[in-house]
KOLKE-516434 format. One record per residue (C-alpha): chain; x, y, z negated. Coordinates in pm, whole numbers, plus 32768, in hexadecimal, padded with zeros to 4 digits. Last residue first. Example, Ala and Ser with C-alpha at 12.3 -4.5 7.8 and 13.67 -1.06 7.14 Angstrom:
BEGIN
('A' (8557 7F96 7D36))
('A' (84CE 7E3E 7CF4))
//
This chain:
BEGIN
('A' (686D 788F 7CE8))
('A' (693C 79CE 7CFA))
('A' (6A21 7943 7E05))
('A' (68FE 78FD 7EEF))
('A' (6876 7A5F 7EC4))
('A' (69D0 7AF6 7F08))
('A' (69F0 7A2B 8046))
('A' (689B 7A9D 80C5))
('A' (68E5 7C09 806B))
('A' (6A23 7BFC 8135))
('A' (6976 7B5D 825B))
('A' (686C 7C70 825A))
('A' (696F 7D85 823E))
('A' (6A3D 7CF1 8358))
('A' (6908 7CD7 8436))
('A' (68AD 7E43 83EF))
('A' (6A11 7EBA 8435))
('A' (6A16 7E00 8580))
('A' (68C0 7E81 85ED))
('A' (6924 7FE7 8598))
('A' (6A5E 7FC6 866C))
('A' (6996 7F3C 878F))
('A' (68A9 8065 8779))
('A' (69C8 815E 877F))
('A' (6A6B 80C0 88AC))
('A' (6B9E 7FEA 8895))
('A' (6C9E 8004 89A8))
('A' (6D8D 7EE7 89E2))
('A' (6EE9 7F52 8A51))
('A' (6F5A 7EA9 8B8E))
('A' (70CA 7EE4 8BDB))
('A' (70EF 7F62 8D41))
('A' (7129 80C8 8CCE))
('A' (7264 8062 8C0F))
('A' (72ED 7FAD 8D40))
('A' (72A7 80DF 8E19))
('A' (7358 81C4 8D1F))
('A' (7483 80D9 8D10))
('A' (749D 80DE 8E8C))
('A' (7486 825B 8E8E))
('A' (75A5 8270 8D94))
('A' (7677 8172 8E54))
('A' (7654 8239 8F96))
('A' (76A9 8382 8EEC))
('A' (77E9 82F1 8E5D))
('A' (7803 828B 8CF6))
('A' (7920 830F 8C20))
('A' (7A19 8209 8BB1))
('A' (79EF 8173 8A5B))
('A' (7B3F 817E 89AD))
('A' (7BF0 8033 8987))
('A' (7CC1 8034 884D))
('A' (7E2D 7FD5 8871))
('A' (7EC2 7F3C 873C))
('A' (8026 7FAB 86FC))
('A' (8100 7ED9 861D))
('A' (824C 7F64 85A5))
('A' (8344 7E69 851F))
('A' (846A 7EFB 8463))
('A' (85D5 7E9D 846F))
('A' (86A8 7ED8 833C))
('A' (8778 800D 82EF))
('A' (866D 80D6 823A))
('A' (85CE 7FAD 8189))
('A' (8711 7F00 812B))
('A' (879F 8046 80A9))
('A' (8666 8088 7FD7))
('A' (8662 7F26 7F4A))
('A' (87CD 7F48 7EDF))
('A' (878A 809A 7E3E))
('A' (8664 8008 7D7D))
('A' (873E 7EE6 7D0C))
('A' (8850 7FD8 7C98))
('A' (874B 80A1 7BD9))
('A' (86FA 7F78 7AFB))
('A' (8598 7EEC 7B0B))
('A' (8499 7F13 79F1))
('A' (83C1 7FF8 7AC6))
('A' (84EC 80E1 7AEF))
('A' (860F 809C 7A06))
('A' (8725 8193 79B6))
('A' (8852 811F 78E7))
('A' (8984 80C7 79B5))
('A' (891E 813F 7B0D))
('A' (889A 8284 7A79))
('A' (89DC 82B1 79B2))
('A' (8AA8 827C 7AF1))
('A' (89CE 836D 7BB6))
('A' (89E2 847B 7AAA))
('A' (8B5A 8445 7A88))
('A' (8B8E 8477 7BFD))
('A' (8AB1 85B0 7C08))
('A' (8B5F 864D 7AD8))
('A' (8CB6 85FD 7B6E))
('A' (8C50 8691 7CBF))
('A' (8BDF 87D8 7C17))
('A' (8D04 87FB 7B28))
('A' (8E1A 87B0 7C25))
('A' (8E37 8911 7CAD))
('A' (8E3C 89AD 7B50))
('A' (8F2A 88A8 7AC2))
('A' (9027 88DE 7BD4))
('A' (911E 87F3 7C7C))
('A' (9019 877F 7D7C))
('A' (90C2 862C 7DA3))
('A' (9100 85F7 7C2D))
('A' (8F9B 8656 7BCC))
('A' (8F08 857A 7CE0))
('A' (8FDB 8452 7C68))
('A' (8F71 848D 7AFF))
('A' (8E03 848D 7B6A))
('A' (8E38 834A 7C2E))
('A' (8ED5 82A7 7AFC))
('A' (8DBD 8321 7A17))
('A' (8CB2 82A6 7B09))
('A' (8D5C 8154 7B2A))
('A' (8D7E 8135 79AE))
('A' (8C0C 818D 7982))
('A' (8B96 8099 7A8E))
('A' (8C81 7F83 7A17))
('A' (8C17 7FB0 78AA))
('A' (8AA6 7FA2 7907))
('A' (8ADD 7E64 79CF))
('A' (8B9F 7DBB 78B5))
('A' (8A99 7E13 77B1))
('A' (8AC8 7F3D 76CD))
('A' (8A8D 7F64 7554))
('A' (8BF3 7EF9 7503))
('A' (8C90 7E79 7642))
('A' (8BF9 7D1D 766E))
('A' (8A87 7D46 7627))
('A' (89E5 7C13 76BE))
('A' (88CC 7C48 77B9))
('A' (8764 7C1A 774E))
('A' (8689 7B5B 7848))
('A' (86FD 7A09 77C0))
('A' (8661 7A52 766C))
('A' (864B 78E1 7618))
('A' (8714 77B4 7687))
('A' (8670 7665 7637))
('A' (873A 7587 754A))
('A' (8721 741C 75A2))
('A' (86B6 730D 74B1))
('A' (86FD 7199 74E0))
//
């Protein structure tokens, strides 16, 4: 038995001429609201600015896509973000406190108590000579 798999499911059906149902509702709603504003203000000059703004918003909702998403979805996400609860996380960083005079002198005494070996000039020459001799011995063995 064969089943037909639906294709092009992301494309909405054009119901009202070149418009989808959503586009038609946005444009018809904008036109109705514009007519209502015109009737209430009773003057074409006073109603021109609100009518232009209303029609611009309704046309944007009907046709404009931002990052392949309709403008109505972007508006929904914006309202949810601004009206929703937000979680703010504050991480306290411990600042090093300044050392007192007693702690500073204690640290200085501890540093002075560390034994640092001192190498005299003759000892240093002996070490370099022995390293040179051992190095030459290893290089002679590797050459053979």
